[in-house]
LUMVOZA-846321 format. One record per residue: x, y, z of N, C-alpha, C, O in turn. Coordinates in steps of 0.1 Angstrom, whole numbers, padded with zeros to 4 digits, always signed. Layout:
BEGIN
XYZXYZXYZXYZ;...
This chain:
BEGIN
+0994+1127+0894+0987+1116+0901+0998+1109+0910+1005+1100+0905;+0998+1112+0923+1009+1108+0932+1003+1104+0945+0993+1110+0950;+1008+1093+0951+1004+1090+0964+1017+1087+0973+1026+1080+0968;+1017+1093+0985+1028+1091+0994+1024+1083+1006+1012+1084+1010;+1033+1075+1011+1030+1067+1023+1043+1066+1031+1054+1066+1026;+1041+1064+1044+1053+1062+1053+1055+1074+1062+1046+1083+1062;+1066+1075+1069+1078+1067+1068+1076+1053+1075+1068+1051+1083;+1084+1043+1070+1084+1030+1075+1098+1027+1081+1108+1030+1075;+1098+1021+1093+1110+1019+1101+1118+1008+1096+1113+0999+1089;+1132+1008+1098+1140+0997+1094+1135+0984+1101+1131+0984+1112;+1137+0973+1094+1134+0960+1099+1119+0956+1100+1115+0947+1106;+1111+0964+1092+1096+0962+1093+1091+0958+1079+1097+0961+1069;+1080+0951+1079+1072+0948+1067+1060+0956+1067+1052+0955+1076;+1057+0964+1057+1046+0973+1056+1033+0966+1053+1034+0954+1048;+1022+0972+1055+1010+0967+1049+1010+0970+1034+1019+0977+1029;+1000+0966+1027+0999+0968+1012+0993+0982+1010+0982+0985+1014;+1001+0990+1002+0996+1003+0998+0990+1002+0984+0996+0998+0975;+0977+1006+0983+0970+1004+0971+0969+1017+0963+0968+1028+0969;+0970+1016+0950+0970+1028+0941+0962+1025+0929+0966+1016+0921;+0951+1032+0927+0942+1029+0915+0945+1040+0905+0946+1052+0908;+0946+1035+0892+0949+1044+0881+0937+1047+0872+0928+1039+0871;+0936+1060+0867+0926+1063+0857+0929+1056+0844+0940+1050+0842;+0919+1056+0835+0920+1047+0823+0931+1051+0814+0937+1042+0807;+0936+1064+0814+0946+1068+0804+0960+1067+0810+0969+1071+0803;+0962+1061+0822+0975+1058+0827+0980+1044+0822+0972+1034+0823;+0992+1043+0817+0997+1030+0812+1009+1025+0820+1012+1013+0819;+1015+1033+0828+1027+1029+0836+1027+1034+0850+1019+1042+0854;+1037+1029+0858+1038+1034+0871+1053+1037+0874+1062+1031+0867;+1055+1045+0884+1069+1047+0889+1068+1047+0905+1059+1054+0910;+1076+1039+0911+1077+1038+0925+1090+1043+0930+1101+1039+0925;+1090+1053+0939+1102+1059+0945+1103+1056+0960+1093+1057+0967;+1115+1052+0964+1117+1049+0978+1126+1061+0983+1137+1064+0978;+1121+1068+0993+1127+1081+0998+1133+1079+1011+1126+1076+1021;+1146+1080+1013+1153+1078+1026+1149+1090+1036+1147+1101+1031;+1147+1087+1048+1144+1097+1058+1156+1105+1063+1154+1117+1067;+1168+1100+1062+1180+1107+1067+1190+1107+1056+1200+1100+1057;+1188+1114+1045+1197+1114+1033+1211+1119+1037+1212+1129+1044;+1221+1111+1033+1235+1115+1035+1240+1110+1049+1251+1112+1052;+1231+1103+1057+1235+1099+1070+1234+1083+1071+1244+1077+1075;+1222+1078+1067+1220+1063+1068+1219+1057+1054+1218+1065+1044;+1219+1044+1053+1217+1037+1041+1202+1031+1040+1198+1025+1050;+1196+1034+1029+1182+1028+1027+1183+1016+1018+1190+1017+1008;+1175+1006+1021+1174+0994+1012+1161+0987+1016+1157+0987+1028;+1154+0982+1006+1142+0974+1009+1138+0965+0997+1142+0968+0986;+1131+0955+1000+1125+0946+0990+1111+0952+0987+1103+0955+0996;+1108+0953+0974+1095+0958+0970+1087+0948+0963+1092+0942+0953;+1075+0945+0967+1066+0935+0960+1054+0943+0954+1048+0951+0961;+1052+0942+0941+1042+0949+0934+1032+0940+0928+1035+0931+0920;+1019+0941+0933+1008+0933+0928+1001+0941+0918+0997+0953+0920;+0998+0935+0906+0989+0941+0896+0975+0935+0897+0974+0923+0897;+0965+0944+0899+0952+0940+0902+0942+0944+0891+0943+0956+0887;+0933+0935+0887+0924+0939+0876+0911+0945+0882+0910+0947+0894;+0902+0949+0874+0890+0956+0878+0881+0948+0887+0873+0953+0894;+0883+0935+0887+0875+0926+0896+0882+0923+0909+0877+0915+0917;+0893+0929+0911+0901+0927+0924+0910+0915+0924+0915+0911+0934;+0912+0909+0912+0920+0897+0911+0935+0901+0909+0938+0911+0901;+0944+0895+0915+0959+0897+0913+0963+0890+0900+0962+0877+0899;+0967+0897+0890+0970+0891+0877+0985+0889+0875+0989+0882+0866;+0993+0896+0883+1008+0895+0882+1014+0900+0894+1009+0909+0901;+1026+0895+0898+1034+0900+0909+1048+0902+0905+1054+0893+0899;+1054+0914+0908+1068+0917+0906+1075+0919+0919+1069+0923+0929;+1088+0916+0919+1096+0918+0931+1109+0924+0927+1115+0919+0918;+1113+0935+0934+1126+0941+0931+1132+0946+0944+1125+0950+0953;+1145+0946+0945+1152+0952+0956+1158+0965+0952+1165+0967+0942;+1155+0976+0960+1160+0989+0958+1169+0993+0969+1166+0991+0981;+1180+1000+0966+1190+1005+0976+1198+1016+0971+1200+1018+0958;+1204+1024+0980+1213+1035+0976+1226+1032+0983+1232+1042+0989;+1231+1020+0983+1244+1016+0990+1255+1026+0986+1263+1029+0994;+1256+1029+0973+1268+1036+0968+1270+1050+0973+1282+1055+0974;+1260+1057+0978+1261+1071+0981+1255+1074+0995+1252+1086+0997;+1254+1064+1003+1250+1067+1017+1237+1075+1019+1237+1084+1027;+1227+1072+1011+1214+1078+1013+1212+1092+1007+1202+1098+1011;+1220+1097+0999+1218+1110+0993+1209+1110+0981+1204+1120+0977;+1206+1098+0976+1197+1097+0964+1185+1088+0968+1185+1080+0977;+1174+1091+0961+1162+1082+0962+1164+1070+0953+1173+1070+0944;+1156+1060+0954+1156+1048+0945+1143+1047+0938+1133+1049+0944;+1143+1043+0925+1131+1043+0917+1131+1030+0908+1141+1025+0904;+1118+1026+0906+1116+1015+0897+1103+1019+0889+1094+1025+0894;+1104+1015+0876+1093+1019+0867+1088+1007+0859+1097+0999+0855;+1076+1006+0855+1071+0995+0847+1057+0998+0841+1051+1009+0843;+1052+0989+0833+1039+0990+0827+1028+0984+0836+1031+0974+0843;+1017+0990+0835+1005+0985+0843+0999+0973+0836+0998+0973+0824;+0996+0963+0844+0990+0951+0839+0975+0950+0843+0969+0940+0841;+0971+0960+0850+0957+0960+0855+0953+0974+0857+0958+0983+0851;+0943+0977+0866+0938+0990+0869+0943+0995+0883+0940+1007+0886;+0950+0987+0890+0954+0990+0903+0967+0983+0907+0969+0971+0902;+0976+0988+0915+0987+0981+0920+0987+0982+0935+0982+0991+0941;+0992+0971+0941+0993+0971+0956+1008+0969+0959+1015+0960+0954;+1014+0978+0967+1028+0978+0969+1031+0975+0984+1025+0981+0993;+1040+0965+0986+1044+0962+1000+1059+0962+1000+1065+0956+0991;+1065+0968+1011+1079+0968+1011+1084+0962+1025+1078+0964+1035;+1095+0955+1024+1103+0951+1036+1115+0959+1037+1124+0958+1029;+1116+0967+1048+1127+0976+1049+1139+0969+1056+1137+0963+1067;+1150+0971+1051+1162+0964+1056+1166+0970+1070+1164+0981+1073;+1171+0961+1079+1177+0966+1091+1192+0967+1090+1198+0963+1080;+1198+0972+1101+1213+0974+1100+1221+0961+1098+1231+0961+1091;+1216+0950+1105+1224+0938+1103+1223+0933+1089+1233+0928+1084;+1212+0934+1082+1211+0930+1068+1220+0938+1059+1228+0932+1051;+1220+0951+1061+1229+0960+1053+1244+0957+1056+1251+0956+1046;+1247+0956+1068+1261+0953+1072+1266+0940+1067+1278+0938+1063;+1257+0930+1066+1261+0917+1061+1263+0917+1046+1271+0909+1041;+1257+0926+1039+1259+0927+1025+1271+0936+1022+1279+0933+1013;+1272+0947+1029+1283+0957+1025+1296+0954+1033+1306+0959+1028;+1295+0946+1044+1308+0944+1052+1312+0956+1060+1323+0957+1064;+1303+0966+1061+1306+0978+1069+1297+0979+1081+1289+0970+1083;+1299+0989+1088+1291+0992+1100+1283+1005+1098+1288+1016+1101;+1271+1004+1094+1263+1016+1091+1249+1013+1097+1245+1002+1101;+1241+1024+1097+1227+1023+1102+1217+1023+1091+1218+1031+1082;+1207+1014+1092+1197+1013+1082+1187+1025+1084+1185+1029+1095;+1182+1030+1073+1174+1042+1073+1159+1038+1072+1156+1028+1066;+1150+1046+1078+1136+1045+1075+1133+1051+1062+1141+1060+1057;+1123+1047+1055+1120+1052+1041+1105+1055+1040+1097+1050+1048;+1102+1064+1030+1089+1066+1026+1087+1061+1012+1096+1059+1005;+1074+1059+1008+1071+1053+0996+1063+1064+0988+1053+1070+0993;+1066+1066+0975+1059+1075+0966+1055+1067+0953+1064+1061+0947;+1043+1067+0949+1038+1060+0937+1033+1071+0928+1024+1079+0931;+1037+1070+0915+1033+1080+0905+1027+1072+0893+1031+1061+0890;+1017+1078+0886+1012+1073+0874+1019+1078+0862+1023+1090+0862;+1022+1070+0852+1028+1075+0840+1018+1075+0828+1012+1065+0824;+1016+1087+0823+1006+1089+0813+1013+1090+0800+1021+1100+0798;+1012+1081+0790+1019+1081+0778+1011+1084+0766+1017+1088+0755;+0998+1083+0767+0989+1086+0755+0978+1095+0760+0973+1094+0771;+0972+1103+0751+0960+1111+0754+0949+1104+0746+0949+1102+0734;+0938+1100+0753+0927+1093+0747+0921+1101+0735+0918+1112+0737;+0920+1094+0724+0913+1100+0712+0922+1109+0704+0917+1114+0694;+0934+1112+0708+0943+1121+0700+0954+1114+0693+0959+1119+0683;+0958+1102+0697+0970+1096+0691+0983+1102+0695+0993+1097+0690;+0983+1112+0704+0995+1118+0708+1002+1111+0719+0995+1105+0728;+1015+1111+0720+1023+1105+0731+1025+1114+0742+1030+1110+0752;+1022+1127+0740+1025+1137+0750+1011+1142+0755+1003+1147+0748;+1008+1140+0769+0996+1146+0774+0996+1161+0771+1004+1168+0776;+0985+1165+0765+0985+1179+0760+0979+1188+0770+0967+1187+0774;+0987+1197+0775+0982+1208+0784+0985+1221+0776+0997+1225+0774;+0975+1228+0771+0977+1239+0763+0984+1251+0770+0980+1254+0781;+0994+1256+0764+1001+1268+0770+1003+1277+0758+1003+1274+0747;+1006+1290+0762+1007+1300+0751+1019+1298+0742+1019+1303+0731;+1029+1291+0747+1041+1290+0739+1044+1276+0736+1056+1272+0733;+1034+1267+0736+1037+1253+0731+1030+1243+0740+1020+1247+0747;+1034+1231+0739+1028+1220+0748+1036+1219+0760+1049+1217+0760;+1029+1220+0772+1036+1220+0784+1037+1206+0790+1026+1200+0793;+1048+1200+0792+1049+1187+0799+1047+1189+0814+1051+1200+0819;+1040+1180+0820+1035+1182+0834+1047+1181+0844+1047+1171+0851;+1055+1191+0844+1067+1191+0853+1067+1203+0861+1078+1207+0866;+1056+1210+0862+1056+1223+0869+1052+1222+0884+1051+1233+0890;+1051+1210+0889+1048+1209+0903+1059+1215+0912+1070+1214+0909;+1054+1222+0922+1064+1228+0932+1066+1218+0943+1056+1213+0948;+1078+1215+0946+1081+1205+0956+1089+1211+0968+1097+1221+0966;+1086+1207+0980+1094+1212+0992+1108+1206+0993+1109+1194+0991;+1117+1215+0996+1131+1210+0998+1135+1212+1012+1131+1223+1018;+1142+1203+1018+1147+1204+1032+1159+1213+1032+1163+1219+1022;+1165+1214+1044+1176+1223+1046+1189+1216+1045+1199+1220+1051;+1190+1204+1038+1202+1197+1036+1207+1198+1022+1200+1194+1013;+1219+1204+1020+1224+1206+1006+1228+1193+1000+1232+1184+1007;+1225+1192+0987+1229+1180+0979+1218+1169+0978+1220+1160+0971;+1207+1171+0985+1196+1161+0984+1189+1163+0971+1186+1174+0967;+1186+1152+0964+1179+1152+0951+1164+1148+0954+1161+1138+0960;+1155+1157+0949+1140+1155+0951+1133+1153+0938+1136+1161+0928;+1125+1144+0937+1117+1141+0925+1106+1152+0923+1099+1155+0932;+1106+1158+0911+1095+1168+0907+1084+1160+0900+1073+1161+0905;+1087+1153+0889+1077+1146+0882+1084+1136+0872+1096+1138+0869;+1076+1126+0868+1080+1118+0857+1074+1123+0844+1062+1125+0843;+1082+1126+0834+1077+1132+0822+1071+1122+0813+1074+1110+0815;+1061+1126+0805+1055+1116+0795+1066+1111+0786+1076+1117+0784;+1062+1100+0779+1071+1094+0769+1074+1105+0758+1065+1108+0750;+1086+1110+0757+1089+1120+0747+1104+1121+0746+1111+1121+0756;+1108+1123+0734+1122+1126+0731+1123+1137+0721+1115+1137+0711;+1132+1146+0723+1133+1157+0713+1136+1170+0721+1138+1170+0733;+1135+1182+0713+1139+1195+0719+1128+1200+0729+1116+1198+0726;+1132+1206+0740+1124+1212+0749+1130+1225+0754+1142+1227+0753;+1122+1234+0760+1127+1246+0767+1125+1244+0782+1113+1241+0786;+1135+1245+0790+1134+1244+0805+1135+1258+0811+1143+1266+0807;+1126+1260+0820+1126+1273+0827+1123+1272+0842+1115+1263+0846;+1128+1281+0850+1126+1281+0864+1131+1294+0870+1140+1300+0865;+1124+1298+0881+1128+1310+0888+1123+1310+0902+1114+1302+0905;+1130+1317+0911+1125+1318+0924+1125+1333+0929+1135+1340+0927;+1115+1336+0936+1114+1349+0942+1113+1348+0957+1107+1356+0964;+1119+1337+0962+1117+1332+0976+1128+1337+0986+1129+1332+0997;+1136+1347+0981+1145+1353+0991+1160+1349+0988+1162+1339+0982;+1169+1357+0994+1183+1354+0992+1187+1342+1000+1181+1338+1010;+1198+1336+0996+1204+1325+1004+1198+1312+1000+1202+1301+1005;+1188+1312+0991+1182+1299+0986+1186+1296+0972+1185+1305+0963;+1191+1285+0970+1196+1281+0956+1194+1266+0954+1195+1258+0963;+1190+1263+0941+1188+1249+0938+1191+1247+0923+1193+1256+0915;+1193+1234+0920+1198+1231+0906+1188+1221+0899+1186+1210+0904;+1181+1226+0889+1172+1216+0882+1180+1206+0875+1191+1208+0870;+1175+1194+0874+1181+1183+0868+1171+1174+0860+1160+1172+0865;+1175+1169+0849+1167+1159+0842+1175+1146+0840+1186+1146+0835;+1170+1135+0845+1176+1122+0844+1169+1114+0833+1157+1112+0834;+1177+1109+0824+1172+1101+0813+1176+1087+0814+1187+1084+0816;+1166+1078+0813+1168+1064+0815+1167+1056+0802+1162+1061+0792;+1171+1043+0802+1170+1035+0790+1156+1032+0787+1147+1031+0796;+1153+1031+0774+1139+1030+0770+1134+1015+0772+1122+1013+0775;+1143+1006+0771+1139+0991+0772+1132+0987+0785+1122+0981+0785;+1138+0991+0796+1132+0987+0809+1132+0998+0820+1128+0995+0831;+1136+1010+0816+1136+1021+0825+1146+1020+0837+1144+1026+0847;+1157+1013+0835+1167+1012+0845+1180+1017+0840+1183+1016+0828;+1188+1022+0849+1201+1027+0845+1201+1040+0839+1194+1042+0829;+1207+1050+0846+1207+1064+0840+1215+1064+0828+1227+1062+0828;+1208+1068+0817+1215+1069+0804+1222+1082+0803+1233+1083+0797;+1216+1093+0808+1222+1106+0807+1216+1115+0818+1205+1114+0821;+1224+1124+0823+1220+1133+0833+1222+1147+0828+1234+1151+0824;+1212+1155+0828+1213+1169+0823+1212+1178+0835+1201+1180+0841;+1223+1185+0839+1223+1194+0850+1223+1208+0845+1229+1212+0835;+1215+1217+0851+1213+1231+0847+1220+1240+0857+1222+1236+0869;+1223+1252+0854+1229+1261+0863+1220+1264+0875+1208+1262+0875;+1227+1267+0887+1219+1270+0899+1209+1281+0897+1212+1291+0890;+1197+1280+0903+1187+1290+0903+1187+1297+0916+1186+1290+0927;+1188+1310+0916+1188+1318+0928+1178+1329+0927+1171+1330+0917;+1176+1337+0937+1167+1348+0937+1170+1358+0926+1160+1364+0920;+1182+1359+0922+1186+1369+0912+1189+1363+0898+1190+1370+0889;+1190+1350+0898+1194+1343+0885+1184+1333+0881+1185+1321+0886;+1174+1336+0873+1165+1326+0868+1171+1317+0858+1182+1319+0854;+1164+1307+0854+1168+1297+0844+1159+1297+0832+1147+1296+0833;+1165+1298+0820+1158+1295+0807+1168+1289+0798+1178+1295+0795;+1165+1277+0793+1175+1270+0785+1168+1260+0776+1157+1255+0778;+1175+1258+0764+1169+1248+0755+1178+1235+0755+1190+1236+0755;+1172+1224+0755+1179+1211+0755+1171+1201+0748+1159+1202+0745;+1178+1190+0744+1171+1179+0737+1171+1167+0746+1182+1162+0750;+1160+1161+0748+1159+1149+0757+1162+1137+0748+1156+1135+0738;+1172+1129+0753+1177+1118+0745+1169+1105+0746+1172+1095+0739;+1160+1104+0755+1152+1092+0758+1138+1095+0760+1134+1106+0763;+1129+1085+0758+1115+1087+0761+1111+1085+0775+1100+1087+0779;+1121+1081+0784+1118+1080+0798+1127+1090+0805+1139+1088+0807;+1121+1101+0810+1128+1112+0816+1122+1116+0829+1110+1117+0830;+1130+1119+0839+1125+1122+0852+1131+1136+0856+1143+1138+0855;+1122+1145+0860+1126+1159+0864+1129+1158+0879+1120+1154+0887;+1140+1163+0883+1144+1164+0897+1150+1177+0901+1153+1185+0892;+1152+1180+0913+1158+1192+0918+1168+1189+0929+1166+1181+0938;+1180+1194+0928+1191+1192+0937+1192+1205+0946+1194+1216+0942;+1190+1203+0959+1191+1214+0969+1206+1218+0970+1215+1210+0972;+1208+1231+0968+1222+1236+0968+1224+1246+0980+1235+1251+0981;+1214+1247+0988+1216+1256+1000+1211+1249+1012+1208+1237+1011;+1212+1255+1023+1207+1249+1036+1195+1256+1041+1193+1257+1053;+1187+1262+1032+1175+1269+1035+1163+1261+1030+1162+1257+1019;+1154+1257+1040+1142+1249+1037+1133+1258+1029+1128+1268+1034;+1130+1254+1016+1121+1262+1008+1114+1253+0998+1115+1241+0999;+1107+1259+0988+1101+1251+0978+1106+1255+0964+1110+1267+0962;+1106+1246+0954+1111+1249+0941+1105+1240+0931+1099+1230+0934;+1106+1245+0918+1100+1237+0907+1105+1242+0894+1111+1253+0894;+1102+1235+0883+1106+1240+0870+1097+1235+0859+1091+1224+0861;+1095+1242+0849+1086+1238+0838+1094+1234+0826+1105+1238+0823;+1088+1225+0818+1094+1220+0805+1084+1221+0794+1073+1215+0795;+1088+1228+0783+1078+1231+0773+1083+1225+0759+1095+1226+0756;+1074+1219+0752+1077+1215+0738+1071+1225+0729+1060+1228+0729;+1080+1231+0721+1076+1243+0713+1071+1239+0699+1071+1248+0690;+1067+1227+0698+1061+1223+0685+1049+1215+0687+1049+1205+0694;+1038+1220+0681+1024+1214+0684+1023+1200+0677+1013+1193+0679;+1032+1196+0668+1031+1183+0661+1038+1172+0668+1039+1161+0663;+1044+1175+0680+1051+1164+0687+1041+1154+0693+1045+1144+0699;
């Protein structure tokens, strides 16, 4: 359950992007994606409205997201609990003068795109914390989406936000998309209390046409994000799956 919007130019205030959630979604994740990763700096103020079933705004959050430290090679994310059935997101994108006033440097502000994801933490009627998708070898966490990668090496792309789960999993990925294409699956684990600050980063070996990936690992947190790092300069698509091999999780 994902919605994309943008790109939005530096120095602009966007309209409100609305996102309605199904009944079994309990949380949200908002990702700010720079248009020129590794070249410009992205920063913006994000206002999040929580809206109930009658269209009333029941709460408003505001947060500033930026990737000052690494000149636009990373996306920025914020995660929280839903307080209604819909959120409305509006962002004010920083201009170059604002960024330079904060950093004391001379850089160019980036345009950004907005991505909103739903976080599903419970399955109705089952009491399970993992959304159950039956697979032949266990419970499959929904991280098998294939995402497009650009031709810039080192860029990190979000695959999916995993359900609330901690414990052992099997990670697998392969590509038959031709020589010269390589990427690195990565799982970023965040603090449980508020979903901010990377607690642990799990990097896996590069996946190429001749070298697939299958590995066992233990997720240390209940908030985990699956991403892919582009390691080549070939524009292609990539993805990876994460399996829980125990039906009682």
